[in-house]
N, C-alpha and C positions, 0 to 999 in steps of 0.2 A: 245348675252347674255341675260339672264333673265330680265335684268334691262331694255332692248330697246320693251319691251312689250307693249301694249294697254291697260293702267290698270284705262282706265276710267270705269269700272263698280266697281272696290276694293275702288275707289278715291269715288265713288258714294256712297257706303255702310258705308265707315269710315265717309262722313261726318253726314249721318243719325247717327250714333253708337255715334260718339264726339259731338254731340249737346247738351245733357244732360248736359256736362262741365259747363253749361252758368246758372244753377242751384247753383253752387257753389260761397261761396264766393270771391272777389276779391285775396284776401290771399290764399285759399283755391286751386283758378285756378291757379295761379302759383305754388304751388307745385305740381297741376297735371299736368301741362304742364311739369315740369323737369320730373317727375314720369314715363310720356308717351314717354318721347324724342323727345316732339313736341317744336318747335322756342319758346322761353319765348316772351311776348310780355307785354310791362309795363302796369300797372293798368291804367294810365293817358293816353292811346291810345283811350278809348271808355268805351262803356259798355262792360259789360261781353259778351255779343254775341259776339259783334265785334271783343273782345279778340280771341276768341274761332275761329271764321271765320279767322280773318289773320294770327293766328298761324297756322290750318290747309293749309291755301291756300300755305306757306310756305314749308311744304313739300314735297319733290320732289317726283316725280314717283317711283323712285329707293327707296326711303325708305318707302314708302305704307308698303309692307308684315311686316317690323319688327314694324311699329305702330300697324298693325293689332295684329299680334302677343304679342304683350305687351298688347295691351287692351284686348285680349282673357284670359291673364293670370291674370288680376285681380279680385277681391274676393268682394270687399267692394264699395256699392254706393259712387259715380255714376257711376263706371264703369261695374259692371256686363252688360253683351250684353244680351238681351232676347233672349232665345232658339232660334225663328227662323231666328232672325238678325245673330245670332253667330254660326247657320249653314251655310247659305249663306255665313258668312266670310270665315267661316274653309273650304268651296268647292273650293273659288275661290284661296283661300293660297295652298290647297292642289293639286288641278289641274293644278297649276307652275310646279309641280316636274313632268310632265308628268306621271301619274303614269298608271301601268300594265291596261290592258284592259280584263273586266271580262265579258265575254258575259252575255245575259239576260238568254239565254236559260241554259247557265252553274250553274249561279244563282238560276234559279228553280229548276233544275233538283238536286243540292246539297241540295235546301230546303228540296225536298220529299225525300231525303236520310237521313235527321237527325230526331233524336231519341226527340222530344220534352221534354219529361218527364226528360230525363237524362240531358239537358242543366237547365233546371230549378229546380234543385233540391234545389239550396241556392238561397231562396227568394229573399232576398234585394242585393245579389251581381249581379243577373241577372238584377232586375228592374235598379241597378247602372248601368252596362254596357248599358242598351235599353237608359236613362236620357243622357248619354254621347254622344251618336251618332244619338238618333232621337229625334224628339220633341213630347214627350208622354203626356204633362201635359196640351197643349191646348185641344180646343173640337174635338171629334172624329168627321173623314169625313167621316165613313163606319156604322152608324145606323143600327140597327137590325130591328126597326121599332119608329114609331113617340113615340111609348108609353116608351121609354127608353131615350128621348130628356131631361129630366129632372131626376135627382136623387136625390129621397126623396124631388123633388119638389123645391131645394134649386139652382141647380146652373148646367150648362151644363155637360152631360156626356164627360168625356176625355178619350182619347185613354189609359190611364193608369186604369181607370175605366176598360176600357171592358177588358183588359188583366189581371188585378184582377180576373176577372169573370169567365174567358174564357180560360186561360192556367191556374191560380192556382187553383181556388175554383173549377170547372167542366173542371177536367186535359184532358176530351176526346171531348170538344168542338172545339178547334182549333188545326189544323195540324201544322209543323213548316212553312208550304208553307203559310198557312192562316196567319198567324204572321208577317213575312215577308211579305206581301202584304198589311196588314195594318200598317206596318212601313215606306214604300215606298222605303224598301229595294231593288227592282226590279228594279225602276227607279233611284238608287241614283248614284251620281257619281261614279268611278271608286273608288277611292283613299279613299272615306268613306265606300265601303263596304269591302275593302281590308282591312282595320281597323277595321270594324266591327267582321268578321272572325277571325281576330287576337285578337281581345277579347275574342270571343266566346271560343277560345281553351287554353285562358290564366289561371294562377292557379289564377288570382282575381274572377273566375266564376267557375271553376271546379277545386274543391278539392280533385281530383283523378289522379294520374300520368297515369295510364292504361287508364283511361276515355278521358284525353287529347290526348293521342297517337291514341286513336279510333276514335274520332272525326275527328283530323285532317287526320286522312286517308280514311274517309269517303269523305272528303271534296275536298282531294286531287285525288280520285277517278272521281271528275267530271273537275277538274282544270286541268291536266297533260295531255289533248289533246289539252288543249290553250296555252303549253308553261310555264305553272304556276304550283306553290306547296307551301305549308304550310312547310316551313322547320324548323327541331331543331336549332337554332342559338344560344343557350346561355342557363342559368337556372337564375331560378326566387326564392329565396328564396330555391333553392333543388330542385322546379317543372322545367319541359322544358321549353322553351320561343320559341314562331313560330314567322317567319314572312315569309309574302307571297313574294315568289321570283320569277324570269323568269329562266326558265331551258333552254334557248336557246340561251342567252345571253353571260355567262359564266360558263354553265356545274357544275360539281360537282367538278373538279380538283381543288386541290392547290399546289401552287410555292412548289418545293421540297429544291432549291437552288438559290437564289438571289445572283447576282453577280453585286457590284453597286461600286460606288465611285473609278472606275477605272482611273487611270494615265496614262494610255497605255492600247495597246491590252494585255492581260493577256495569260500566256503560262499554258495552262490547259490540266491534263490530270486526268485520271479516275485512283481513289486506288481501286474501287472495283463496276465493271460495274453493276453487280448484284443489289447492294445496293444503285446505284446511288450517290456514295459518291466518289466527286472529290476536286484537290487539287491545289496549284497555285505552278509552278516550277518556277526556274529563277527570273531574274528581281528583284527588290528592295522590300524587306519584307514589307508587307503590303501596297503594291501600288495598291491592290486589294483588296477589302472586299468581303466576302462570307458569306450570313445569310442563315444558314442551319438548322434553328428551327422552327417547326411547327406555319404555322400563323394561331391566333386565328379565331374564326368564326366574331368578332367585329371587324376584321382587323388589320392592326399592326400599333401598339401605340406606341409614342415615349417611352413609360416605357418598352415595350418589346426590343427594341433596346437598350435602356439604360445598361437593365440587361445583354444582350447578350454582349456589349461590355467591362462593367465591369467585368464579368466573365473570358472574353478571353484576357485582356488587363491587367489586376491586379491593377485596379485603389483603391485607397483607400477609396472612399467614393461615392455616388450619384451624389454629383453636380461636382466634379472633372471628374466624368465617361460623365455626359452631357457635359459640356463645351468642353473635350478632345474628345468627338466624334463630337460635332458640327465643331472644328475647323478642323478635319480630312475630315469631306464631303466636308467645303469648300474649302477646298485647290484642291477637285478634278474635280472643276469647273474650266473649260476651261479658260484662260484670254483675250483671245480674243472675249468673252461673257461677257460683262458686265449686259447685261440683265438677264442671268442665273443666277449670281451671285444676282442682284437686285431682283429677284425673289426669290430665298432660303432666303434671309434675309429678304425680307417681308412676306415671309409664316411665319417666326417664330415670327413675331410682330406685324401679321394683327389678331391673336389671340394669346391668350396664351401660348407660348410656353412650355405645362406642360405633364407630362405622359399620360394624357387623349388622348391627341390630337394624329390624325392620322399623322403617320411619311412621311415625304415628302425624296424620294430617289432619289440620282442625280447619273447621268450618269451609267446608270442600262443597263446591256448588255441582248439584248432580242435574237439574234442568237448570236451564235460564231460559228466558220469555223476556222481552223487552215490555211487554203488558204486564200490568199489574192483575192480580187472580180477579178482582172486581170486573176489570175491563173485560178478560178473557171468558169470564162466566164459566157455566160448565165445562168446558174443554180444558179448563185451567189445569195445570198438573201440580199433583197432590203435595210434594215435596220439594223444595228447591235446594233445601242444603242438607247436607249430613254434616253431624257434629265432629266426628271423627271417620278418617279411613285409613285402611292398611291395605298396601297392596303385596299380598304374599306371593309364594314362589307358585310357577305353572298357572299364571292367570287367575289365583284365587283373591277374592276381593269381600273384605272384612269392614262391615259398619258397625260404630259403636258411638250408642246413643244415650245420653244422661236426660231422663222423664223427671222435670220439676211438675209442679201442681195445673202449670198453663198447657199442658199437653191434654188433659181431662177437665178441665173446669173452665167458667168464665168469674166473671164480677170477683178478681183479684185472688180466684181460688175458694171464692165463697159457696158456689154452684157448682155440682156435678155438670159438664157438658158432654152427653152420651154423642153428640155428632161429630164433637173434634176427636174423641176415640176411636170413633168409626173412621173417620178420614186416615188416623195415626195407623191403625192397622190395616186399611186398605192400601197405604203408602207401602209399608212393611212387605205384606204380598207382591206388590209390583217390584219390589228391588229384590225380591229372592226370585222371581222369574224370570230378572234381568242378570240373577248369576252372583249376589251380592249374598252375602250370610249377616244377619244382623242381631248384634247383642244389645240390649237394653240394662241400663242400671238405672235405679230409681236414685233422686237426688240427694234423698236422707241417707244412702248406703255412701256418698260420697262428701260428705257435710263436712267433716273434718279431715285434715291431711292425713293424720295416724291411720284413720279408717279406710282412708282411699289406697294406702300405700299397702295395707293388711290385705286388702281386697285383691290388689293387682297382682301382689306376690301369690297368690293363689290361681289368680284367672288366667294371667298371660300365660305360665308353663303349661297349663290344663289345654287351654285355646291351641297354641303353638301346638302340643301334640294331637290333639285332635286334628290340624291341618297337615300335620307331619314336619314342620318346620322346626329345621337343626335349632337346639337350644344353645 
C-alpha cells in the first residue's frame, strides 16, 4: 500500500513548511493545528516552536500526504507555501500516484508542433496557468545578457518579465519550445507535465472549442506512440474537458451490461444478440441485477445507480431508493465471508455515502458460461465473479478481492493447495491484461468492522489519488 512508502523527503519538506507556524500567537497556533489536522499540543507544553515541533513529530507517515494537501489549500498567512517549496511538495504528492510517463523527446516534439500565439491569445489566463505550475516570479535562470540583470535598476529580472517581453510584446522572439525550456517543462516530473498539458487545452486558457480540439489533436499526434492521449472526458461550462489517459491499460471500451449482486448463478439468455440485450430467466425475481445504462466518463457514481434503481423499482423517493438499494446489495454478499460484508459497510462509512461517490458493486460477473467448469474442462474460464468492482473515470476499472483461506487451501483450510493459488494468480494476470487493476485484502484484515473501517479510511484516499479521482 501507499502508506508503507518511505516518506522521509516529504517529512523534511513539511518540516520546513510548518515552521512559520511558530510566528503565531499561542491561541492562533492552537487554531492552526486544528485547521491543518495536526495533533493538538497544549500551550503549557513549551514555546511556540516547541509546540510546532512536538505536533509535527506526532503526525504519522501515513497522514503526511493529507497534511501536505491541507497546507497547500491554505491561502492566508502564515500558511501560503512559497512557490519553489510548493512545487516540491506537489511533485512528491503527485508522483505517489504513479503518473503516466511522458518521454522527454515526446515533450520536445509536441512543443515544436504547438503554435504559441494561439495558446497565448488570452494574456491573463495564460499567465495564471504558468503561475499555477511553474515558478515564474523568481529571478530568471536564462538571462540574455548581463544588461538585463536588473529591470529599471530596481530588482532582478524574473522569468515572468522575460515571458511578458518575448511572448507577449515581441511575439516572434520565442517559440513554444523556448518557452517550455525556460519553464523547465522538459525536465519536470511526469505528473506536473501532464497537468500542464491538461491546463493548456482547458477552457481556462482557450476560449474556443475548435482550438481546444485542434490543440489536443496536435499534442496527441506525439503522445499516442507512447500509449497516451488527451481524451475528452466531460465538459466545463459547455467547453470540452480533457484528461491525459493511457490507451494501453483500458482501451476505449465501455461496459454494456453489468451483472451484479447475484445470489447464485443466473440463467441468462439473449433477447437480441445483435443489440447485446440480455435477460435473466428462471430463478427468484430480482436475484440478479443488470445495470444496462451507459457508464459516464466520470465513472459510475451512486447517483447513477440510485436513479436506475428508482426508475426500475418504482421507489417513492430518492432516500427510499438509496436505502432499499443498499439493503439489496448487502443481501447479495456471501454469508460465509464477514470480511466482504465489513469491507462493503466500511466503504459506505469511510467516505460520505453520497450521490457523487463512486459506486462499489458487489458480486459482479466477469465471465458467464452456461456450462460448469467440470463440463467445460481445460477451456473453462478461471474466474467467474469479482468480489467488488469500481468503475472509475476515464474507463479505469478496479477490482477489490477479499481472500479467505479457501483461496489457497483445501479440506476446510487444513491443507495448502498450490494449484488453487496458481489458478488465482493466473486469473489476476488475465484481469490486468484486460485492463483491470486488482487489489487483494486478507480476510483477517477485515475480520472486525472497526479494523475494516480504519483500513478503508487509509486505502480509499490513497487509491483514488493513485487513479486521479477527485476526493
